[in-house]
C-alpha positions in Angstrom: 24.9 2.9 18.7 22.8 -0.2 18.4 24.1 -3.7 19.2 24.6 -5.8 16.0 25.3 -9.5 15.9 27.7 -9.8 13.0 29.1 -12.8 11.1 31.9 -12.6 8.5 32.1 -15.2 5.8 35.4 -14.7 4.0 38.0 -17.3 2.9 40.9 -14.8 2.7 42.3 -14.2 6.2 43.9 -10.8 5.4 40.6 -9.6 3.9 38.8 -10.9 7.0 41.2 -9.2 9.4 41.0 -5.9 7.5 37.2 -6.0 7.6 37.3 -6.7 11.4 39.6 -3.7 12.0 37.4 -1.4 10.0 34.3 -2.6 11.9 36.1 -2.0 15.2 36.6 1.6 14.2 32.9 1.8 14.1 32.5 0.1 17.5 31.4 -3.3 16.2 33.0 -6.8 16.5 32.1 -10.0 14.7 30.7 -12.9 16.6 31.9 -15.5 14.1 34.2 -15.9 11.1 33.5 -18.6 8.6 35.6 -19.5 5.6 33.7 -21.8 3.3 30.3 -22.8 2.0 30.4 -26.1 3.8 31.4 -24.5 7.1 28.7 -21.8 6.8 26.0 -24.4 6.1 27.0 -26.3 9.2 27.3 -23.2 11.3 23.8 -21.8 10.3 22.3 -25.2 10.9 23.2 -25.1 14.6 23.4 -21.4 15.5 21.0 -18.5 15.9 20.9 -16.3 12.8 23.0 -13.1 13.1 21.6 -9.6 12.4 24.1 -8.9 9.7 26.4 -11.0 7.5 29.4 -9.7 5.6 29.6 -12.2 2.8 32.3 -12.8 0.2 30.8 -14.3 -2.9 33.6 -16.5 -4.2 34.7 -18.9 -1.4 37.3 -21.7 -1.6 34.7 -24.4 -2.2 32.2 -22.5 -4.3 29.9 -19.5 -4.6 28.4 -18.3 -1.3 25.0 -18.3 -3.0 25.1 -22.1 -2.5 24.6 -21.5 1.3 21.2 -20.1 0.7 20.2 -23.1 -1.4 20.8 -25.3 1.6 19.8 -23.1 4.6 17.0 -20.6 5.0 18.6 -17.3 6.2 16.7 -14.1 7.0 19.7 -12.0 8.1 20.6 -8.8 6.3 23.7 -9.2 4.0 26.5 -6.8 2.9 28.3 -8.5 0.1 32.1 -8.1 -0.2 33.8 -9.2 -3.4 36.5 -8.3 -5.9 34.1 -8.8 -8.7 30.9 -7.0 -9.7 29.5 -9.6 -12.0 27.3 -11.1 -9.3 25.7 -7.8 -8.2 22.2 -8.5 -9.7 22.1 -12.0 -8.2 23.2 -10.7 -4.8 20.5 -8.1 -4.6 17.8 -10.8 -5.1 18.7 -11.8 -1.5 18.4 -9.8 1.7 21.2 -7.4 0.5 21.9 -4.1 2.2 24.9 -3.2 0.0 27.5 -4.6 -2.4 31.1 -3.6 -1.5 34.0 -4.1 -3.9 37.4 -5.0 -2.5 39.6 -3.5 -1.4 36.8 -2.2 0.9 37.1 1.5 1.7 36.4 2.7 5.3 33.9 5.4 4.1 32.0 2.9 1.9 31.8 0.4 4.8 30.6 3.2 7.1 27.9 4.1 4.7 26.8 0.4 4.3 26.6 -0.1 8.0 24.7 3.1 8.5 22.2 2.0 5.8 21.7 -1.2 7.8 21.2 0.7 11.1 18.7 3.0 9.5 16.8 0.1 8.0 16.8 -1.8 11.3 15.6 1.2 13.3 12.8 1.8 10.7 11.8 -1.9 10.9 11.7 -1.9 14.7 9.9 1.4 14.7 7.2 0.0 12.4 6.9 -3.2 14.5 6.6 -1.2 17.7 3.7 0.8 16.1 2.2 -2.4 14.8 2.4 -4.0 18.3 0.8 -0.9 19.8 -2.0 -0.9 17.2 -2.6 -4.7 17.7 -2.8 -4.2 21.4 -5.1 -1.3 21.0 -7.4 -3.3 18.7 -7.4 -6.3 21.1 -8.3 -4.0 24.0 -11.0 -2.3 22.0 -12.6 -5.2 20.3 -16.3 -4.7 20.0 -18.3 -7.3 22.0 -21.7 -7.6 20.4 -24.7 -8.5 22.5 -25.5 -12.3 22.7 -28.7 -12.2 24.8 -31.5 -9.9 25.9 -33.3 -10.0 29.3 -37.0 -9.4 28.9 -39.6 -9.0 31.6 -42.8 -11.1 31.4 -45.0 -10.2 34.4 -42.8 -11.0 37.4 -40.6 -13.3 35.4 -37.3 -12.4 33.7 -36.7 -14.4 30.5 -33.4 -14.6 28.7 -33.7 -14.4 24.9 -30.6 -15.5 22.9 -29.7 -13.3 19.9 -29.4 -16.5 17.8 -33.2 -17.1 18.4 -34.2 -13.6 17.2 -35.5 -13.1 13.7 -36.1 -9.4 13.9 -36.5 -6.3 16.0 -39.3 -3.8 15.3 -40.9 -0.7 16.7 -44.6 -0.2 17.2 -46.4 2.6 19.0 -43.1 4.1 20.2 -42.0 0.8 21.8 -39.4 -1.8 20.6 -40.0 -5.5 20.3 -38.2 -8.7 19.7 -39.7 -11.4 17.5 -38.3 -14.9 17.8 -38.3 -17.8 15.4 -41.0 -19.5 17.4 -43.3 -16.5 16.6 -43.2 -14.9 20.0 -42.9 -11.2 20.6 -41.2 -9.5 23.6 -41.1 -5.9 24.7 -37.5 -4.6 25.3 -36.2 -1.5 27.0 -34.1 -0.3 24.1 -34.7 1.9 21.1 -33.9 0.5 17.7 -31.0 2.9 17.5 -29.5 1.3 20.6 -30.3 -2.2 19.4 -28.5 -1.5 16.1 -25.3 -0.5 17.9 -25.4 -3.7 20.1 -25.8 -6.2 17.2 -23.2 -7.7 15.0 -23.5 -5.9 11.6 -22.7 -9.1 9.7 -25.8 -10.8 11.2 -28.4 -8.0 11.5 -29.4 -5.1 9.2 -31.7 -2.2 9.8 -33.8 -2.2 6.6 -35.8 0.9 7.6 -36.6 3.0 10.6 -39.0 0.4 12.0 -37.2 -3.0 11.3 -33.9 -4.7 12.0 -33.8 -8.2 10.5 -31.5 -11.2 10.9 -29.9 -12.4 7.7 -30.9 -16.0 8.5 -34.6 -15.0 8.8 -34.8 -13.7 5.2 -36.8 -16.1 3.0 -37.3 -14.0 -0.2 -36.3 -10.7 -1.6 -38.3 -8.9 -4.3 -37.9 -5.7 -6.3 -40.3 -3.0 -5.3 -41.4 0.4 -6.4 -39.1 3.5 -6.4 -36.0 1.3 -6.5 -36.7 -0.3 -3.2 -36.7 -3.9 -2.1 -39.3 -6.0 -0.3 -38.3 -8.9 1.9 -40.3 -11.8 3.3 -39.2 -13.3 6.6 -39.7 -17.0 7.5 -43.3 -17.4 8.9 -43.7 -13.6 9.2 -46.2 -11.7 7.1 -46.0 -7.9 7.1 -46.5 -5.5 4.2 -44.1 -3.0 5.7 -40.9 -5.1 5.4 -39.5 -2.7 2.8 -35.8 -1.9 2.4 -35.8 1.9 2.2 -34.3 3.3 -1.0 -31.3 4.9 0.7 -30.4 1.6 2.3 -30.7 -0.6 -0.8 -27.1 -0.5 -1.9 -25.8 -1.2 1.6 -28.4 -4.0 2.0 -27.2 -5.7 -1.2 -23.6 -5.5 0.0 -24.6 -6.9 3.3 -26.3 -10.0 1.9 -23.3 -10.7 -0.3 -20.7 -10.6 2.5 
């Protein structure tokens, strides 16, 4: 049996006592008993919301719906009333069930069980969501922000933000920066592709990976392909291969 913080809002003392006895048979007790709209508004304004409210609709100073016009309440509600004319309005709130007076024990049992099942399903979902969120945070992909390149006896750091493209030539891979410098790197283009943020870089063919910010012009080309011009970079081989054209178009529109 799960612990449930229960509040009863009922202006008829005999009805409130009867409901309490029936709840006690199920192993539950109420944490508060309120008798009017005014008292309920004041109570909810200064107390933590309960898990479950048993709520009579017609109270001595008005309809209990007036409570929700004054105070935001997220608790689950089981309505208890001698009238069924407010059923539709009741179910627009966080209603679990709608019990007509005099309340029968079996109907109360079923209503409480419905609440328990809903609550267990809710917490089960949130536990899975929490685990998934934790998994995602622990497995967030960290894309490369810099490359270390060797220039003679010197090691130079190249920031990814300064790179306009990666390319392969004579079985080697290179970086080309915006200041028109080329650097040999110890990676294949396949490895580089996995290390880069896919929103920023795109492999247009087997020889080139380009930065989005480096693209100056895009032209249609033969065989349903595209040709791109990079800033201050002239090469007739900057062709988006036909099988990559659709993905390339989606990439530039993200």
